C-alpha positions in Angstrom: 0.0 0.0 0.0 2.8 2.4 0.9 4.5 1.7 -2.5 1.3 2.3 -4.3 0.9 5.7 -2.5 4.5 6.7 -3.5 3.8 5.7 -7.1 0.7 7.9 -7.2 2.6 10.9 -5.7 5.4 10.3 -8.2 2.9 10.4 -11.1 1.4 13.7 -9.9 4.9 15.1 -9.5 5.8 14.0 -13.0 2.8 15.7 -14.4 3.7 19.1 -12.8 7.4 18.6 -13.7 6.4 18.3 -17.3 4.5 21.6 -17.2 7.4 23.3 -15.3 10.0 22.2 -17.9 7.9 23.5 -20.7 7.5 26.9 -18.9 11.1 27.3 -17.9 12.4 26.3 -21.3 9.9 28.4 -23.2 8.4 25.5 -25.1 4.7 25.8 -26.0 2.4 23.1 -24.7 0.7 21.1 -27.3 -2.7 19.6 -26.9 -2.3 16.2 -25.2 -5.3 13.9 -24.6 -3.1 11.7 -22.3 -2.1 14.5 -19.9 -3.8 14.3 -16.5 -6.9 16.5 -16.6 -6.0 18.7 -13.6 -2.5 19.2 -15.0 -3.7 20.3 -18.4 -3.9 24.1 -18.7 -5.6 24.0 -22.1 -8.4 21.9 -20.6 -8.7 23.9 -17.4 -9.0 27.1 -19.4 -11.8 26.0 -21.6 -15.1 27.8 -21.4 -16.8 24.6 -20.3 -14.5 24.2 -17.2 -15.3 27.7 -15.9 -17.3 26.2 -13.0 -14.2 24.3 -11.9 -12.2 27.4 -11.9 -14.9 29.1 -9.8 -14.7 26.3 -7.3 -10.9 26.5 -7.1 -10.9 30.2 -6.5 -13.5 29.6 -3.8 -11.6 26.8 -2.1 -7.9 27.9 -2.2 -8.2 31.1 -0.1 -10.9 29.6 2.2 -8.8 26.5 3.1 -5.6 28.6 3.6 -7.3 31.0 5.9 -9.0 28.2 7.8 -5.6 26.5 8.3 -4.2 29.7 9.9 -7.2 30.3 12.1 -8.4 33.4 10.1 -12.2 33.4 10.9 -13.0 37.1 11.5 -11.7 40.0 9.4 -12.1 43.7 9.2 -12.2 44.6 5.5 -10.6 47.9 4.4 -11.3 49.3 1.0 -9.9 52.4 -0.6 -8.0 53.9 -3.5 -4.9 52.3 -4.9 -3.7 55.8 -6.0 -3.2 57.3 -2.5 0.5 57.6 -1.5 2.1 58.1 1.8 2.8 61.8 2.5 6.5 61.8 1.7 6.0 60.2 -1.7 3.0 62.5 -2.5 5.1 65.5 -1.7 8.0 64.3 -3.8 5.7 63.7 -6.8 4.3 67.2 -6.3 7.8 68.6 -6.6 8.4 66.6 -9.8 5.1 67.8 -11.2 5.9 71.4 -10.4 9.1 71.2 -12.3 7.5 69.4 -15.3 5.3 72.3 -16.3 2.5 69.8 -17.1 -0.8 71.3 -15.7 -2.6 67.9 -15.6 0.3 66.2 -13.8 0.3 69.1 -11.4 -3.4 68.9 -10.6 -3.1 65.1 -10.0 -0.1 65.6 -7.7 -1.9 68.3 -5.7 -4.9 66.0 -5.3 -2.6 63.2 -4.1 -1.0 65.6 -1.5 -4.5 66.5 -0.3 -5.4 62.9 0.2 -2.1 61.5 1.5 -3.3 61.8 5.1 -5.7 59.0 4.4 -2.7 56.7 4.0 -1.5 57.4 7.5 -5.1 57.1 8.9 -5.6 53.7 7.2 -2.2 52.6 8.6 -3.1 53.6 12.1 -6.5 51.9 11.8 -4.6 48.7 10.9 -2.4 49.1 14.0 -5.4 49.6 16.3 -7.1 46.4 15.0 -3.9 44.4 15.3 -3.1 45.7 18.9 -6.6 44.8 20.1 -6.6 41.3 18.5 -3.2 40.5 20.0 -4.7 40.6 23.4 -7.7 38.4 22.5 -8.2 34.7 22.5 -7.5 33.1 19.1 -11.2 32.6 18.3 -12.0 36.3 18.9 -9.1 37.8 17.0 -9.9 40.1 14.1 -7.6 40.4 11.1 -7.2 43.2 8.5 -8.2 42.1 5.0 -7.7 44.3 1.9 -7.8 44.1 -1.8 -4.0 43.4 -1.6 -2.9 46.3 -3.8 -1.1 49.6 -3.2 -2.5 52.9 -1.7 -5.0 52.6 1.1 -4.9 48.8 0.9 -1.1 48.9 1.4 -1.5 51.3 4.3 -4.0 49.1 6.2 -1.8 46.0 5.6 1.2 47.9 6.7 -0.4 48.9 10.0 -1.2 45.3 10.8 2.4 44.3 9.7 3.8 47.0 12.0 2.3 45.1 14.9 3.5 41.7 13.7 0.0 40.6 12.9 -1.2 38.4 10.1 -3.2 40.1 7.4 -5.0 39.0 4.3 -4.7 40.4 0.7 -7.2 39.5 -2.0 -5.6 40.7 -5.1 -7.0 40.7 -8.7 -5.4 40.1 -12.0 -5.9 43.2 -14.1 -4.8 44.3 -17.6 -2.5 46.8 -16.1 -0.2 44.8 -13.8 -0.9 45.1 -10.1 1.2 43.2 -7.7 0.5 42.4 -4.1 1.8 45.0 -1.6 4.8 43.9 0.5 3.1 44.1 3.8 0.6 41.3 3.3 1.4 38.0 5.1 2.9 35.9 2.3 0.8 32.8 3.2 -2.3 34.9 3.0 -1.6 36.8 -0.2 -4.1 35.5 -2.9 -4.6 36.4 -6.5 -8.0 36.1 -8.2 -9.2 36.1 -11.8 -12.9 36.5 -11.0 -14.2 39.7 -9.3 -17.3 37.8 -8.1 -15.3 35.2 -6.2 -13.0 37.9 -4.8 -15.9 39.9 -3.5 -17.5 36.8 -2.0 -14.3 36.2 0.0 -14.4 39.8 1.2 -17.8 39.0 2.8 -17.3 35.5 4.0 -15.3 36.4 7.1 -16.0 40.2 7.3 -17.1 41.5 10.7 -16.9 45.1 9.5 -16.2 47.1 6.4 -14.2 50.4 6.4 -14.3 52.3 3.1 -11.7 55.0 2.6 -12.0 57.4 -0.4 -11.5 55.5 -3.6 -12.6 55.1 -7.2 -15.0 52.9 -9.1 -13.7 49.7 -7.5 -14.2 51.0 -4.0 -17.7 52.2 -4.8 -18.5 48.8 -6.4 -17.4 46.9 -3.3 -19.1 49.3 -0.9 -22.5 49.2 -2.6 -22.4 45.5 -3.0 -22.0 45.2 0.8 -24.7 47.8 1.5 -27.1 46.0 -0.9 -26.4 42.6 0.7 -27.1 43.9 4.2 -30.1 45.9 3.1 -31.6 42.9 1.4 -30.7 40.6 4.3 -28.6 38.4 2.2 -25.8 39.1 4.6 -25.8 39.6 8.4 -25.6 43.3 9.5 -22.0 44.5 9.9 -20.6 47.9 10.7 -20.1 49.8 7.5 -17.8 52.8 8.1 -17.3 55.6 5.5 -14.0 57.1 6.4 -13.7 60.8 5.4 -17.1 62.3 5.9 -16.4 65.4 3.8 -15.4 63.2 0.8 -18.3 60.8 1.0 -21.0 63.5 1.6 -19.6 65.5 -1.3 -19.6 62.4 -3.5 -23.0 61.0 -2.5 -26.2 62.8 -1.7 -28.2 59.8 -0.6 -30.9 61.9 0.9 -32.2 62.2 -2.6 -32.9 58.5 -2.7 -35.1 58.9 0.5 -36.8 61.9 -0.9 -37.7 60.1 -4.1 -38.9 57.0 -2.3 -36.1 54.8 -3.7 -34.8 53.7 -0.2 -36.2 53.9 3.3 -34.9 56.5 5.8 -33.7 53.5 7.9 -31.4 52.5 5.1 -29.2 55.6 5.8 -28.5 54.0 9.2 -26.7 51.1 7.5 -23.4 53.0 7.6 -21.6 55.5 9.7 -19.3 58.5 8.7 -16.1 58.9 10.7 -12.9 61.0 10.4 -10.5 59.4 12.8 -9.1 55.8 13.1 -10.0 55.6 16.7 -13.6 56.7 16.0 -13.9 54.0 13.3 -12.7 51.3 15.8 -15.0 52.7 18.6 -18.0 52.4 16.3 -17.1 48.7 15.5 -16.6 48.1 19.3 -20.1 49.6 20.1 -21.8 47.7 17.3 -20.6 44.3 18.8 -20.5 45.5 22.4 -16.9 44.3 22.5 -15.2 44.4 25.9 -12.0 46.3 26.3 -8.9 44.1 26.6 
């Protein structure tokens, strides 16, 4: 029986060794009916096997997080374009010397928003410090979209405290790599937005949305919709940067026009300080101080 098991493992290893040799030597893979199905990229990338790919993107991050005891997360969304203050100021100096008015306008905007980087980093620290004093089953872990900007800042804050944190990155046409502060064993890459967003919600005990672009809005409104429609349990939804969000969204219009109920505006909270964001989450769950 032991020899049989070794033989099976060897065959699996041989299948992957064949793929690796083709990749490292630059040889294209030819269609091969005899290749093991799960070691056949052409087969796995067929339209008909999309459901299998869905399942794999569902299982891999789920099992990895379960193995490391990651059961409760605080999800932080926000712009990938926000830089830490020093970098933002350096880019402003470059833009001023370039004479390009569009570059100058962008650089000034980045300087205006750079404080959000430090706020997201501090929020990550607060969550990590709290969790470090909790029993394992009660710990909360920062989870982000895995990219730069606000995502990097929140990951960095957890990393500052030596805490594990999760990154759920996405393969995009313009290359985006995982930020360096994600715990390597919890840094995942997705092809499907739908599966990625499902993973955001599976363990989320709170959502903190910093200023961001279309991606941030997409993720934010998906969570609000799921909670409003009772497809997900109520969680604290924090909009960080009240001036930004109120300038961007006049949601009172939806109430006035009968599109949502007045109670729906209570699904989220505006805050302007990392400690205030954390205090709101603490009150929501009546968490004891530790």
